[in-house]
C-alpha positions as CSV (number, residue, x, y, z in Angstrom):
1,K,13.0,-20.2,-18.9
2,L,9.5,-22.0,-18.6
3,L,7.6,-18.5,-18.1
4,R,9.3,-17.1,-21.0
5,Y,8.6,-19.9,-23.5
6,T,4.9,-20.0,-22.0
7,L,4.6,-16.2,-22.7
8,D,5.9,-16.3,-26.0
9,K,3.7,-19.0,-27.1
10,H,0.5,-17.3,-26.1
11,G,1.6,-14.0,-28.0
12,L,2.9,-11.9,-25.0
13,Q,6.5,-11.8,-26.6
14,Q,6.5,-7.7,-25.2
15,V,6.4,-9.0,-21.9
16,R,9.3,-8.6,-19.7
17,I,10.3,-10.4,-17.1
18,V,11.9,-8.7,-13.8
19,A,13.8,-11.0,-11.5
20,S,14.2,-11.3,-8.5
21,D,12.4,-9.2,-6.4
22,R,14.1,-9.1,-3.8
23,L,18.1,-8.6,-3.3
24,W,20.8,-7.8,-6.0
25,E,22.0,-11.4,-5.0
26,P,22.1,-14.4,-5.9
27,I,20.2,-13.5,-9.0
28,S,23.3,-11.3,-10.6
29,F,25.6,-13.8,-9.6
30,V,23.8,-16.3,-11.6
31,L,22.8,-14.3,-14.7
32,L,26.1,-14.0,-15.2
33,L,27.0,-17.9,-14.7
34,D,23.8,-19.1,-16.9
35,S,23.4,-17.5,-20.4
36,E,20.3,-19.0,-20.9
37,L,18.9,-17.2,-17.8
38,H,20.7,-14.1,-18.9
39,G,18.4,-14.3,-22.4
40,V,15.1,-14.6,-21.0
41,V,15.5,-11.9,-17.7
42,D,15.5,-8.3,-18.9
43,V,15.7,-6.3,-15.7
44,I,17.1,-7.3,-11.9
45,G,14.6,-5.6,-9.6
46,A,15.6,-5.4,-5.8
47,H,13.4,-4.2,-3.1
48,Y,14.4,-1.3,-1.2
49,P,18.1,-1.1,-2.2
50,G,18.9,1.7,0.1
51,T,20.1,3.5,-3.7
52,K,22.9,1.4,-3.7
53,T,23.6,-1.6,-6.3
54,V,26.2,-4.5,-6.6
55,P,29.2,-5.0,-8.9
56,N,27.9,-8.4,-10.3
57,A,24.4,-6.4,-11.3
58,L,26.5,-3.7,-13.0
59,L,28.4,-6.6,-14.7
60,T,25.0,-8.5,-16.3
61,K,24.4,-4.9,-18.3
62,K,21.0,-5.8,-17.7
63,K,18.8,-2.8,-16.7
64,L,18.5,-2.0,-12.8
65,W,15.5,-1.0,-11.5
66,S,13.8,-0.6,-7.7
67,S,11.2,-2.6,-8.3
68,E,9.6,-2.1,-4.6
69,D,10.6,1.2,-2.7
70,Y,9.7,4.0,-0.5
71,S,6.7,2.3,2.2
72,T,7.0,5.3,4.1
73,F,4.6,7.4,5.9
74,N,3.3,10.3,3.7
75,D,4.1,13.2,5.3
76,E,7.1,15.5,4.7
77,V,9.7,13.4,5.5
78,G,8.2,11.0,3.5
79,A,8.1,13.5,0.5
80,G,12.3,14.0,1.6
81,C,12.9,10.1,1.2
82,W,10.8,9.9,-2.2
83,A,12.7,13.3,-3.6
84,R,15.8,11.7,-2.0
85,I,15.5,8.2,-3.7
86,L,14.1,9.2,-7.1
87,N,17.6,10.5,-7.8
88,Q,19.9,8.6,-6.0
89,N,18.7,5.5,-6.7
90,Y,20.3,6.2,-10.4
91,V,23.0,8.5,-9.2
92,N,24.5,5.9,-6.8
93,G,23.2,2.8,-7.8
94,N,22.0,3.2,-11.8
95,M,18.7,2.2,-11.6
96,T,16.7,3.6,-14.3
97,S,13.4,2.8,-12.1
98,T,11.8,3.2,-8.7
99,I,8.2,2.0,-7.7
100,A,6.6,3.1,-5.0
101,W,5.0,0.4,-2.8
102,N,2.3,2.2,-2.6
103,L,0.3,4.2,-4.5
104,V,-2.7,5.1,-2.3
105,A,-3.4,4.2,1.0
106,S,-6.6,3.4,0.3
107,Y,-7.3,1.1,3.9
108,Y,-7.5,1.3,7.6
109,E,-4.7,3.6,8.9
110,E,-4.3,1.9,12.3
111,L,-3.1,-1.8,9.8
112,P,0.3,-2.0,9.3
113,F,1.9,0.7,6.6
114,G,-0.8,2.9,7.4
115,R,-0.7,5.7,5.3
116,C,2.1,4.6,3.4
117,G,1.2,5.8,-0.4
118,L,2.1,8.5,-2.2
119,M,-1.4,10.1,-1.4
120,T,-4.0,8.8,1.0
121,A,-7.9,7.9,0.3
122,Q,-8.9,5.9,3.1
123,E,-12.5,6.9,3.7
124,P,-14.5,6.0,1.0
125,W,-18.0,6.0,3.3
126,S,-17.2,10.0,3.3
127,G,-15.4,10.4,0.3
128,H,-12.6,12.3,1.6
129,Y,-8.8,12.2,0.4
130,K,-5.9,14.2,0.6
131,V,-3.2,14.7,-2.0
132,E,-0.2,14.6,0.3
133,A,3.3,15.8,-0.3
134,P,5.2,13.1,-2.3
135,I,2.5,13.6,-5.2
136,W,4.2,16.9,-6.1
137,I,7.2,15.3,-5.1
138,T,6.6,12.9,-8.1
139,A,5.6,15.6,-10.3
140,H,9.3,16.9,-10.3
141,T,10.3,14.0,-12.2
142,T,7.1,12.4,-14.1
143,Q,5.8,15.8,-15.3
144,F,8.9,16.6,-17.6
145,T,10.2,12.6,-18.6
146,Q,8.4,9.8,-20.4
147,P,9.4,6.4,-20.2
148,G,12.0,5.9,-23.2
149,W,13.5,9.1,-22.1
150,S,17.5,8.2,-21.3
151,Y,19.6,9.3,-18.0
152,L,22.5,11.5,-19.0
153,Q,25.5,9.8,-17.5
154,V,26.7,12.2,-15.1
155,D,28.3,12.1,-12.0
156,G,25.2,13.5,-10.3
157,H,26.3,14.4,-6.8
158,L,26.3,17.7,-5.4
159,E,29.5,19.4,-4.1
160,G,27.6,20.7,-0.9
161,G,25.8,17.2,-0.8
162,G,22.4,16.1,-2.6
163,S,22.4,15.3,-6.0
164,F,20.7,16.0,-9.7
165,V,19.9,13.7,-12.7
166,A,19.6,15.2,-16.3
167,L,17.4,13.2,-18.6
168,T,16.6,14.0,-22.8
169,D,13.7,12.7,-24.8
170,G,16.8,12.5,-27.6
171,L,14.7,14.8,-30.0
172,G,16.4,18.2,-27.9
173,N,14.1,18.5,-24.8
174,L,16.4,18.3,-21.4
175,T,14.8,17.9,-18.1
176,I,17.5,18.2,-14.9
177,I,16.0,17.3,-11.1
178,I,17.7,18.1,-8.2
179,E,17.4,17.5,-4.9
180,T,18.9,19.0,-1.7
181,M,17.2,16.5,1.3
182,T,19.2,16.5,4.7
183,H,19.5,13.5,6.4
184,N,16.7,13.6,9.2
185,H,14.1,14.9,6.9
186,S,14.5,12.2,4.3
187,Q,14.6,8.7,6.0
188,C,12.8,5.9,4.6
189,I,11.3,3.4,6.4
190,R,14.3,0.9,5.1
191,P,17.1,0.5,5.1
192,P,18.7,2.4,7.8
193,L,20.0,5.6,6.0
194,L,24.2,6.2,7.2
195,H,24.8,10.1,8.1
196,F,25.8,12.8,5.4
197,S,25.6,16.5,5.3
198,V,24.1,18.7,2.9
199,T,24.7,22.7,3.2
200,P,23.0,25.8,1.1
201,Q,25.3,26.2,-1.8
202,R,25.9,27.8,-5.3
203,A,25.4,25.4,-7.8
204,T,26.5,25.8,-11.4
205,F,25.7,23.6,-14.8
206,Y,27.3,23.1,-18.0
207,L,25.4,22.3,-20.9
208,K,27.3,20.9,-23.5
209,G,26.6,19.6,-27.3
210,S,23.4,19.6,-28.3
211,F,22.3,21.6,-25.5
212,Y,24.9,24.0,-25.4
213,M,22.4,26.4,-27.8
214,V,19.5,25.7,-25.0
215,E,18.6,29.4,-24.0
216,T,15.6,29.3,-21.0
217,L,14.9,26.7,-18.8
218,Q,11.5,26.4,-16.8
219,V,11.4,25.9,-13.2
220,W,9.5,24.0,-11.0
221,H,10.2,24.3,-7.3
222,S,9.2,22.6,-3.8
223,R,10.6,23.6,-0.6
224,L,9.8,21.0,2.6
225,G,9.5,23.6,5.5
226,F,10.3,21.2,8.4
227,E,11.3,24.3,10.7
228,S,8.3,26.5,9.8
229,G,5.7,24.1,9.1
230,N,5.0,25.2,6.0
231,S,5.9,23.7,3.0
232,S,5.8,25.0,-1.0
233,L,5.2,22.4,-3.0
234,F,5.4,22.4,-6.9
235,Q,5.8,26.1,-7.9
236,Q,6.3,27.5,-11.2
237,L,9.2,30.1,-10.8
238,H,10.6,32.8,-13.5
239,P,12.5,30.9,-16.3
240,V,16.5,30.4,-16.1
241,K,18.4,32.4,-18.6
242,V,21.2,30.1,-19.7
243,W,24.2,32.1,-21.3
244,K,27.0,30.3,-23.1
245,G,25.8,27.2,-21.7
246,S,26.0,27.3,-18.3
247,F,23.8,28.6,-15.5
248,S,24.2,28.8,-11.2
249,L,21.4,28.1,-8.8
250,D,21.7,28.9,-5.3
251,L,20.0,26.0,-3.5
252,N,18.9,25.6,0.0
253,V,18.6,22.5,1.8
254,D,15.7,20.1,1.6
255,E,14.7,21.6,-2.0
256,V,13.5,20.1,-5.2
257,Y,14.2,21.7,-8.4
258,T,13.2,20.6,-11.9
259,L,14.3,22.7,-15.0
260,T,13.0,21.8,-18.0
261,T,13.0,22.8,-21.8
262,L,9.4,21.5,-21.4
263,K,6.2,24.4,-21.3
264,T,4.0,21.4,-20.3
265,G,4.1,21.5,-16.3
266,Q,1.1,22.3,-14.3
267,K,-0.5,22.1,-10.9
268,C,-4.0,21.2,-11.0
269,G,-6.7,23.5,-9.1
270,C,-8.5,20.4,-8.1
271,P,-12.0,20.9,-6.1
272,E,-11.9,20.5,-2.6
273,P,-12.4,16.7,-1.4
274,P,-15.3,16.2,1.0
275,P,-14.3,16.8,5.0
276,P,-13.4,13.7,6.6
277,Q,-15.8,11.6,8.6
278,P,-15.6,9.4,11.2
279,F,-16.8,5.6,10.1
280,P,-21.2,5.3,10.7
281,S,-21.4,4.6,14.4
282,N,-24.6,2.7,13.0
283,Y,-23.4,0.8,9.8
284,K,-25.9,-1.8,7.6
285,D,-25.4,-4.0,4.5
286,D,-27.8,-6.7,3.0
287,F,-25.6,-6.9,0.3
288,N,-28.6,-7.1,-2.2
289,I,-26.8,-6.1,-5.2
290,R,-27.9,-7.9,-8.6
291,N,-25.0,-6.7,-10.5
292,P,-22.3,-5.4,-8.5
293,P,-19.7,-2.9,-10.1
294,F,-17.2,-5.0,-8.2
295,S,-16.4,-8.3,-6.2
296,E,-15.8,-6.9,-2.7
297,A,-18.2,-5.0,-0.5
298,P,-17.9,-1.3,0.3
299,N,-15.5,-0.9,3.9
300,F,-14.9,-4.2,4.5
301,A,-11.1,-4.8,4.5
302,D,-10.4,-8.3,3.9
303,Q,-6.9,-9.5,6.0
304,T,-6.9,-13.5,5.2
305,G,-9.1,-14.5,2.7
306,V,-11.7,-13.2,0.1
307,F,-15.1,-12.3,0.5
308,E,-17.1,-11.4,-2.5
309,Y,-20.6,-10.4,-3.4
310,F,-22.5,-14.1,-4.0
311,V,-25.7,-14.9,-5.7
312,N,-27.0,-17.8,-3.7
313,A,-29.4,-19.3,-6.5
314,S,-30.4,-22.2,-4.3
315,D,-31.7,-20.4,-1.6
316,P,-35.6,-19.4,-2.1
317,G,-35.9,-16.7,0.6
318,D,-34.2,-13.8,2.2
319,H,-30.6,-14.8,1.2
320,V,-30.5,-14.7,-2.4
321,F,-27.7,-11.9,-2.3
322,T,-24.7,-12.8,0.4
323,L,-21.4,-11.8,1.0
324,R,-19.1,-15.3,0.8
325,Q,-15.6,-16.2,1.7
326,V,-14.5,-17.9,-1.5
327,V,-10.5,-19.0,-0.2
328,V,-11.1,-22.5,0.1
329,Q,-7.1,-23.8,0.5
330,R,-4.0,-21.9,1.9
331,P,-2.7,-19.3,-0.8
332,I,1.4,-19.1,-0.9
333,T,2.2,-15.8,0.5
334,W,5.0,-13.7,1.6
335,A,3.7,-12.6,5.1
336,S,2.7,-14.7,7.8
337,D,-1.2,-14.7,7.2
338,A,-3.8,-16.4,9.4
339,D,-4.9,-20.0,9.5
340,Q,-8.3,-18.6,9.7
341,T,-9.8,-16.1,7.2
342,I,-10.9,-12.4,8.4
343,S,-12.2,-9.2,7.3
344,L,-12.4,-5.8,9.0
345,I,-14.9,-3.1,9.1
346,G,-15.5,0.3,11.0
347,N,-13.4,2.6,13.3
348,F,-10.3,1.2,15.1
349,Q,-11.2,3.6,17.8
350,W,-14.7,1.8,19.0
351,V,-15.1,0.7,22.5
352,N,-18.9,-0.3,23.2
353,M,-20.4,-2.0,20.0
354,T,-23.1,-4.7,19.0
355,V,-22.5,-6.6,15.9
356,T,-25.2,-8.9,14.0
357,C,-24.8,-11.0,11.1
358,D,-26.6,-13.8,9.4
359,I,-24.2,-16.6,9.2
360,Y,-24.2,-20.1,6.6
361,I,-21.4,-22.6,7.4
362,E,-20.9,-24.4,4.3
363,K,-18.4,-26.7,5.7
364,Q,-19.6,-30.2,7.0
365,R,-18.2,-31.3,10.2
366,D,-15.4,-29.2,11.4
367,G,-16.6,-25.9,9.3
368,G,-17.1,-22.8,11.4
369,V,-17.4,-18.8,11.6
370,F,-17.2,-15.9,14.0
371,I,-17.9,-12.3,14.3
372,A,-15.6,-10.6,16.4
373,G,-15.5,-6.8,18.1
374,R,-12.2,-4.8,19.0
375,V,-10.0,-6.6,16.7
376,D,-7.1,-5.1,17.0
377,N,-4.5,-5.7,14.2
378,G,-4.3,-7.1,10.9
379,G,-2.0,-7.5,7.7
380,I,1.6,-8.8,8.0
381,Y,0.5,-9.0,12.0
382,V,-2.8,-10.8,11.5
383,R,-1.8,-14.1,13.1
384,R,-1.4,-12.4,16.4
385,T,-4.8,-10.9,16.4
386,K,-6.7,-9.8,19.4
387,G,-10.3,-9.1,19.9
388,V,-13.6,-10.6,21.3
389,F,-14.4,-13.4,18.9
390,F,-17.9,-15.5,18.7
391,W,-17.7,-18.5,16.7
392,V,-20.1,-21.2,16.2
393,F,-19.0,-24.5,14.6
394,A,-21.2,-27.1,12.2
395,D,-20.6,-29.9,15.1
396,G,-22.8,-27.6,17.3
397,T,-20.7,-25.8,19.4
398,Y,-19.6,-22.5,20.1
399,R,-16.6,-20.7,21.5
400,V,-15.6,-17.0,22.8
401,T,-12.1,-16.2,22.5
402,G,-10.2,-13.4,22.6
403,D,-7.9,-14.1,19.9
404,L,-8.2,-14.9,15.9
405,A,-6.3,-18.2,16.8
406,G,-8.8,-19.2,18.9
407,E,-6.1,-20.4,21.6
408,E,-7.6,-17.8,24.5
409,I,-10.8,-19.6,25.3
410,L,-13.4,-17.2,27.3
411,M,-16.4,-19.2,27.3
412,K,-17.8,-22.3,25.3
413,G,-20.9,-24.8,25.2
414,L,-23.6,-25.7,23.1
415,S,-24.7,-23.6,20.3
416,G,-27.2,-26.1,18.1
417,V,-26.1,-24.5,15.2
418,R,-25.4,-26.7,12.1
419,D,-24.2,-26.3,8.6
420,N,-26.1,-25.7,5.3
421,A,-28.7,-23.3,7.6
422,W,-29.0,-19.7,8.1
423,H,-28.2,-18.2,11.7
424,T,-28.2,-15.3,13.0
425,L,-25.2,-14.4,15.5
426,T,-24.9,-11.1,17.9
427,L,-22.4,-9.7,19.8
428,N,-22.5,-7.4,22.3
429,I,-19.7,-5.7,24.0
430,Q,-20.0,-2.8,26.7
431,G,-17.1,-2.0,29.0
432,T,-15.4,-5.0,30.2
433,S,-18.2,-7.2,29.6
434,A,-19.6,-8.9,26.5
435,S,-22.6,-11.6,25.6
436,G,-23.8,-13.5,22.7
437,L,-27.5,-14.0,21.3
438,L,-28.2,-16.9,19.1
439,N,-30.9,-16.1,17.1
440,G,-32.1,-13.2,19.1
441,Y,-31.7,-15.6,22.1
442,P,-28.8,-15.7,24.4
443,L,-26.8,-17.9,24.4
444,W,-23.8,-16.5,26.8
445,E,-23.5,-13.7,29.1
446,N,-21.1,-11.9,31.1
447,V,-17.8,-12.8,30.2
448,T,-15.0,-10.5,31.3
449,I,-12.8,-8.6,28.3
450,S,-9.6,-7.2,29.8
451,E,-7.8,-6.1,26.5
452,P,-8.0,-5.3,23.7
453,S,-9.8,-1.9,24.6
454,N,-10.8,-0.8,21.2
455,G,-11.0,-2.2,17.7
456,W,-13.0,-2.9,14.5
457,A,-16.1,-5.3,13.7
458,A,-15.1,-8.3,11.8
459,I,-16.5,-11.6,10.4
460,G,-14.4,-14.5,9.4
461,T,-14.1,-18.6,9.2
462,R,-12.4,-21.2,11.1
463,S,-10.4,-22.2,8.0
464,F,-10.3,-21.7,4.2
465,E,-13.5,-22.9,3.9
466,F,-16.9,-21.8,2.0
467,A,-19.1,-19.7,4.2
468,Q,-21.7,-17.1,3.9
469,F,-22.9,-13.6,5.6
470,D,-25.9,-11.5,4.9
471,N,-27.5,-8.8,6.8
472,F,-24.6,-7.3,8.5
473,H,-25.0,-4.6,11.1
474,V,-22.8,-3.0,13.8
475,E,-23.8,-0.4,16.3
476,A,-21.0,1.4,18.1
């Protein structure tokens, strides 16, 4: 209620409130009890509803949205999942919006939820990207409808299994989207999908009212070819003739059809993207960018904390432009992030590597930073990340640990490192052995590494604290 008041006070009356972005309950029940809350919530949003809603949600008469869904590997099964829920979230659950998490998989594939985007663009160093099947499944709906169109209230279950929805702009245009996804070819990451069967069928549609006069419908078609391994995605077929308000279609399994009065559909002939390339095995970044186009350095993937370009105006020498960790208190998070900050870079398959970086501890007494190699995890599993971590602390000590949490201590001692001064750390990992240099001189060596056997390079800090990094270099 306070949020609505604050938005209105600042001229943001057009901003709507979606709640509670979890389950249908208890928000639906509370809306029915609390008229004031009912007055300020515009949409009930649920996550991964499995195409179902609950009676209380319907009783509120609010718009129902699947406000986070999909989250599934973007192969043909992911496309089948998306085709099924885009229709059936409305057919089964009266949801008029389905929001995919996530739009583009632009993060290292071996992180949690690798390639769980509608398309993939995970190689900024090569420019390679891939327009995956779910993109063309999306087009079956989004190219032939717009926000503001309305669903027609029909029973969208097909007799032989599968579903259809019909939408109109209220100006005489009609779009029908049909899907016949089979159980094994349309499973989403969650929730579990109860068994159902779909068979080839002939479906007849009857257009009534203002649509009775429609004579032809444009046809767009996709077939997900699981057995053949050969999918046909978003192809325009011959228009369908409508005779006295009706037409029939022979539907096979694992197909999507769009039938529409609109003639604006198109499948772009996009240029071929550059070919894929592994991450460069010799990579340097000195962060010397005066006016960066955005705040984060390329190819670094922050897992906990935020690492940004920084202008270190107090430095007279070589460290004016640096990378700085800028989050200094623990954020409110939904996942179990780490107590340390960490940013990953490189190739998860790397085994032997030398990581060098200039570091600057800003936090006095208990500040600390690390460089690392063979780092094996991130995202929602970042707390249990393993690797080879070379830490130096503001109190003049160092540690080598086998984990981000710093519990598995492989070596420790005095380094002479202090806060508010630049030092160069080097971590060398070869086979089952690791060694570390400080300012070019050996500090520790012959530490035995048992696992992990491969992973990314990384930088980070002991806690949520300011710290700077410069002249990062990894050779793998």
